C-alpha positions as CSV (number, residue, x, y, z in Angstrom):
1,M,90.4,54.9,74.0
2,A,92.6,57.7,75.6
3,K,91.9,58.4,79.2
4,T,92.0,61.9,80.8
5,H,93.3,62.7,84.3
6,G,93.0,65.5,86.8
7,Q,91.9,68.9,85.7
8,D,92.1,68.0,82.0
9,A,89.0,65.8,82.5
10,F,86.9,68.8,83.7
11,R,88.2,71.5,81.3
12,P,85.1,72.9,79.4
13,I,85.2,72.9,75.7
14,G,85.9,76.3,74.2
15,S,87.2,77.7,77.6
16,V,87.8,81.5,77.6
17,P,91.0,83.0,79.0
18,L,90.7,84.6,82.4
19,L,91.5,88.1,81.1
20,L,88.8,87.9,78.5
21,L,86.3,86.7,81.1
22,Q,87.2,89.7,83.2
23,L,86.7,92.1,80.3
24,L,83.3,90.5,79.3
25,S,82.1,90.7,82.9
26,G,83.2,94.4,83.2
27,R,85.8,93.6,85.9
28,K,89.2,95.2,85.7
29,A,92.2,92.9,85.3
30,D,94.2,92.2,88.4
31,F,97.2,94.5,89.1
32,E,100.1,94.7,91.5
33,V,101.6,97.7,93.2
34,L,105.3,98.3,93.1
35,G,107.5,100.7,95.0
36,P,111.3,101.5,95.2
37,S,113.5,98.5,95.6
38,E,115.9,100.4,97.8
39,P,115.2,102.6,100.9
40,V,114.3,106.2,100.2
41,W,116.6,108.7,102.0
42,A,115.6,112.0,103.6
43,M,117.3,114.6,105.8
44,V,115.6,116.0,108.9
45,G,113.9,119.2,108.0
46,G,113.7,118.4,104.2
47,N,111.1,117.0,101.9
48,V,110.8,113.4,100.5
49,D,108.6,111.7,97.9
50,L,107.2,108.2,98.4
51,P,106.4,106.8,94.9
52,C,104.4,103.8,93.9
53,Y,103.1,102.5,90.6
54,L,100.8,99.9,89.1
55,S,101.8,97.0,86.9
56,P,100.4,96.9,84.3
57,N,100.4,100.7,84.0
58,I,96.6,101.1,84.0
59,S,95.0,104.4,85.2
60,A,94.6,105.0,88.9
61,E,92.5,108.1,88.5
62,D,89.3,106.3,89.8
63,M,91.0,104.3,92.5
64,E,91.4,105.0,96.2
65,L,95.1,105.5,96.9
66,R,96.3,105.2,100.5
67,W,99.7,105.6,102.1
68,Y,99.9,104.4,105.7
69,R,102.2,103.3,108.5
70,D,101.2,100.4,110.8
71,Q,97.5,100.5,110.2
72,P,95.5,101.5,107.1
73,S,93.5,104.0,109.2
74,P,94.3,106.7,110.2
75,A,96.6,107.1,107.3
76,V,99.5,109.2,106.1
77,H,97.6,110.3,103.1
78,V,94.4,109.2,101.3
79,R,93.2,110.1,97.8
80,R,89.7,109.1,96.8
81,K,87.9,109.8,93.5
82,G,90.5,112.5,92.6
83,K,90.3,114.3,96.0
84,D,92.3,114.3,99.2
85,V,90.6,113.0,102.3
86,P,92.4,114.9,105.1
87,E,89.9,113.7,107.8
88,E,91.5,110.2,107.5
89,Q,95.0,111.5,108.2
90,M,97.1,110.7,111.3
91,A,97.7,113.8,113.4
92,L,101.4,113.5,112.8
93,Y,100.9,114.1,109.0
94,Q,98.1,116.7,108.9
95,G,99.3,119.7,106.9
96,R,102.6,117.9,106.0
97,T,101.7,115.9,102.9
98,T,101.0,116.7,99.2
99,F,99.7,114.3,96.7
100,L,101.6,114.4,93.4
101,K,99.1,113.6,90.6
102,D,101.4,113.7,87.6
103,G,101.4,110.2,86.0
104,V,98.2,109.0,87.8
105,A,96.6,108.2,84.4
106,Q,99.6,105.9,83.7
107,G,99.3,104.3,87.2
108,R,102.0,106.3,88.9
109,A,101.5,108.3,92.1
110,S,103.6,109.8,94.9
111,V,103.0,111.4,98.3
112,R,105.4,114.2,99.4
113,I,106.2,114.5,103.1
114,H,107.3,118.0,104.1
115,N,109.6,118.9,107.0
116,V,110.8,115.4,107.6
117,T,111.3,114.4,111.3
118,T,113.0,111.5,113.0
119,F,109.5,110.0,113.6
120,D,109.1,109.5,109.8
121,N,111.9,106.9,109.8
122,G,110.8,103.4,109.0
123,M,108.2,101.5,107.0
124,F,105.4,102.8,104.9
125,H,102.7,101.1,102.8
126,C,101.0,102.4,99.6
127,Q,97.7,100.7,98.8
128,F,95.7,101.0,95.5
129,N,92.0,100.0,95.5
130,D,89.4,99.8,92.8
131,S,85.9,98.4,93.3
132,T,87.1,94.8,93.1
133,V,90.9,94.6,93.5
134,S,93.2,95.8,96.2
135,A,97.0,95.6,96.2
136,E,99.8,97.3,98.1
137,A,103.6,97.7,98.3
138,T,106.0,98.4,101.2
139,L,108.5,101.2,101.2
140,W,111.3,102.0,103.6
141,L,112.2,105.6,104.5
142,T,115.6,106.2,106.1
143,V,116.0,109.5,107.9
144,A,119.3,111.1,108.7
145,G,120.0,114.2,110.9
146,L,123.3,116.0,110.4
147,G,124.1,117.7,113.7
148,S,126.0,120.8,114.8
149,E,129.7,121.4,114.4
150,P,131.5,119.8,117.3
151,R,132.7,122.2,120.0
152,I,135.9,121.5,121.8
153,Q,136.7,122.9,125.2
154,V,140.2,122.3,126.7
155,Q,141.7,122.7,130.1
156,V,145.4,122.2,130.9
157,D,146.5,121.9,134.5
158,Q,149.9,122.9,136.0
159,D,151.4,119.5,135.3
160,G,150.6,119.8,131.6
161,V,147.7,117.2,131.6
162,V,145.1,118.1,129.0
163,R,141.4,117.5,129.7
164,A,139.2,118.0,126.7
165,Q,135.5,117.8,126.0
166,C,133.7,117.6,122.7
167,T,129.9,118.4,122.4
168,S,127.5,118.3,119.5
169,A,123.7,118.1,119.0
170,G,121.0,117.5,116.4
171,W,122.0,114.0,115.2
172,Y,119.9,111.1,114.0
173,P,120.3,108.2,114.5
174,E,122.7,108.0,117.5
175,P,126.1,109.5,116.4
176,Q,129.6,108.1,116.6
177,V,132.5,110.1,118.1
178,E,136.2,109.7,117.5
179,W,139.2,111.6,119.0
180,R,142.5,111.7,117.2
181,D,145.8,113.6,117.6
182,F,147.3,115.5,114.7
183,Q,149.2,112.5,113.7
184,G,146.0,110.6,113.1
185,Q,146.4,108.4,116.2
186,M,143.0,107.4,117.8
187,L,142.7,108.5,121.4
188,P,140.6,106.7,124.1
189,S,137.7,108.7,125.4
190,E,134.5,108.5,127.4
191,T,131.3,109.3,125.6
192,N,127.7,110.0,126.8
193,V,124.7,110.3,124.5
194,S,121.2,111.5,125.1
195,V,118.0,111.9,123.0
196,L,115.5,114.7,123.1
197,P,112.0,113.0,123.3
198,T,110.2,115.8,121.5
199,T,112.4,115.7,118.4
200,G,114.1,112.3,118.6
201,L,117.5,114.0,117.9
202,W,120.6,112.9,119.7
203,A,123.2,115.0,121.6
204,V,126.7,113.8,122.5
205,T,129.3,114.7,125.0
206,S,132.8,113.1,124.8
207,S,135.7,113.6,127.1
208,L,139.4,112.6,127.2
209,T,142.5,113.1,129.2
210,V,146.0,113.1,127.7
211,P,149.5,114.3,128.6
212,N,150.0,117.6,126.7
213,K,153.5,116.6,125.6
214,A,152.1,113.6,123.7
215,V,150.0,115.6,121.2
216,G,150.3,118.8,119.3
217,G,146.6,119.1,118.9
218,L,143.3,117.3,119.1
219,A,140.6,116.5,116.6
220,C,137.1,115.5,117.5
221,S,134.8,114.0,114.7
222,V,131.1,113.2,115.0
223,S,129.2,111.2,112.4
224,S,126.0,109.4,111.7
225,P,126.2,105.6,111.0
226,T,123.8,106.1,108.0
227,F,125.4,109.2,106.5
228,P,128.9,109.4,104.9
229,E,129.7,113.0,105.9
230,K,131.3,113.6,109.3
231,K,131.8,116.9,111.1
232,V,135.3,117.6,112.6
233,S,136.7,120.2,114.9
234,R,140.5,120.7,115.6
235,H,142.1,122.3,118.6
236,H,145.8,123.3,118.4
237,L,147.7,123.0,121.7
238,S,150.3,125.7,121.6
239,G,153.1,126.1,124.2
240,E,151.1,128.8,126.0
241,C,148.3,126.3,126.5
242,S,150.6,123.9,128.4
243,V,151.4,126.5,131.1
244,L,147.8,127.6,131.6
245,T,147.1,127.4,135.3
246,S,144.0,126.1,137.0
247,K,143.4,129.6,138.4
248,A,143.2,131.1,134.9
249,L,140.7,128.4,133.9
250,S,138.5,129.1,136.9
251,T,138.2,132.7,135.9
252,G,137.4,131.8,132.3
253,A,140.6,133.3,130.9
254,R,141.5,132.6,127.3
255,V,145.0,132.2,125.9
256,P,145.9,133.1,122.3
257,G,146.4,130.0,120.2
258,C,144.0,127.9,122.2
259,Q,140.9,128.5,120.1
260,D,138.8,125.9,118.2
261,I,139.3,125.4,114.5
262,R,136.2,123.9,113.0
263,R,135.7,122.4,109.6
264,R,133.6,119.8,107.8
265,E,135.3,116.7,106.2
266,P,133.6,114.1,104.0
267,Q,136.2,111.4,104.7
268,G,138.4,110.7,107.8
269,L,140.5,113.2,109.7
């Protein structure tokens, strides 16, 4: 006589598959929530969509849909029984979100965040709930702020020593600064950065000192570590600049040929 072991010994005759049991009991089949596999990118001041969808692609029209940060409540956006629930929103997102309902019947939904700020950078969760099942996915939002064109100010003393300063503001995250001469040679500099608490945006001030005879001009580039585009300003050092006296500098005098030339470059200098 054959022996049975383990669960096989307790399996009921004529067992019904789990999905069929769920259907017979009126309970919806289990689902999972999926989001983008890569970080979602957004620029400061722009708009961004945070999409999620169900697998399988069953309708989410009767579900509670919740986007949140660290805690489920208060939330970034809540949608319940086809209506927004603004009273459950975080203060940071009140008036800044829109629910995109196209595709909800197929299990797809997105929340649009308007006027993106640096404080939106980081992790989000989207949670889908029906009466019996709850599932969620994690999304990452990467925010970048492209700051102002660099401004170069130059002083040349009587000995021909050049002292230059490059300033720019409105960057996120903390920017990187490079100085080069017109031959492409990198120049050592001293850089200070600061962040404005109310906006989270960074400002930078970078200074260097070089012998005037060593360079025909200076280029200062500022870039974000998360964004490929850099902003560059060039300053030509003409012969007239090399004889500019300290007295002229103290009076704010300007010499023809010592102006900034600013332009934006996607790659290098």
